[in-house]
VEXPA-95872 format. One line per 3 residues: number of its first residue (from 1); their letters; for each residue z, y, x of C-alpha. Coordinates in steps of 0.001 Angstrom, whole numbers, plus 500000, padded with zeros to 6 digits. Layout:
// VEXPA-95872
NUM	A	Z/Y/X | ...
***
This chain:
// VEXPA-95872
1	XXX	930293/921253/022763 | 933488/921156/025178 | 933990/918337/027583
4	XXX	936850/916248/026472 | 938729/913600/028458 | 939229/910317/027042
7	XXX	942703/909992/028092 | 945376/912977/028523 | 946356/914019/031894
10	XXX	950129/914685/032888 | 950959/917201/035365 | 953124/915330/038022
13	XXX	953323/917388/041593 | 955227/914470/043245 | 954758/912905/046573
16	XXX	953125/909504/046703 | 951818/906997/049325 | 948419/905537/049714
19	XXX	947253/902525/051557 | 943756/902902/052824 | 941367/899903/053042
22	XXX	942281/899775/056757 | 945889/899391/055874 | 946978/902884/056754
25	XXX	949904/904390/054838 | 949281/908006/054309 | 951403/910733/052099
28	XXX	949913/912947/049768 | 950610/914975/046441 | 950155/913376/043192
31	XXX	948672/916262/041067 | 948193/914640/037774 | 947946/911206/036199
34	XXX	946385/909528/033201 | 945753/905803/032189 | 942439/905728/033951
37	XXX	943214/907551/037379 | 944903/910138/039269 | 944296/913592/040858
40	XXX	945732/914011/044397 | 945840/916665/047106 | 945971/915408/050834
43	XXX	945668/917098/054355 | 942841/914794/055099 | 939692/913649/053207
46	XXX	939323/910444/051440 | 935833/908516/051534 | 934051/908402/048191
49	XXX	933703/904925/046902 | 936452/903378/049113 | 939183/901242/047493
52	XXX	942717/902511/048181 | 946066/901444/046849 | 948441/904081/045433
55	XXX	952213/903673/045169 | 953861/906187/042633 | 957553/906403/042281
58	XXX	958148/906213/038564 | 961604/907889/037765 | 961407/906977/034120
61	XXX	961418/903365/035369 | 964659/903976/037277 | 962940/904761/040557
64	XXX	960491/901703/040249 | 957497/901793/042689 | 954191/901244/040532
67	XXX	951261/900261/042577 | 947781/900637/041293 | 944375/900059/043058
70	XXX	942072/902660/042552 | 938330/903830/043783 | 937883/907154/045289
73	XXX	935630/908842/042611 | 935268/912192/044540 | 936773/914424/047260
76	XXX	936379/918268/047713 | 937537/920413/050433 | 939627/923309/048847
79	XXX	941019/925007/052014 | 941463/924363/055668 | 942973/920996/056109
82	XXX	943343/920651/052354 | 941358/918189/050210 | 941312/917454/046465
85	XXX	940392/913901/045215 | 939828/911890/042038 | 940906/908330/041869
88	XXX	939781/905839/039173 | 942125/902952/038558 | 940652/899535/038747
***
């Protein structure tokens, strides 16, 4: 039986900012977005299970910034200085 996601993902490829648990603001690429979470690429690893705040500029809301808290579900190194991570909104 094929694996199916509960919520569809939308491809974004846009820059976002992330506020870490120690209040550091970092930039990263938002790969995709769904009702439950987001996929991101960064030039640094995220610690799994940490709580972060992601700020997404939503052009469809007249460039309003949408902030969501999320838990880092997973983080994989994909290349030299490149990590892909999954965030679950909470």
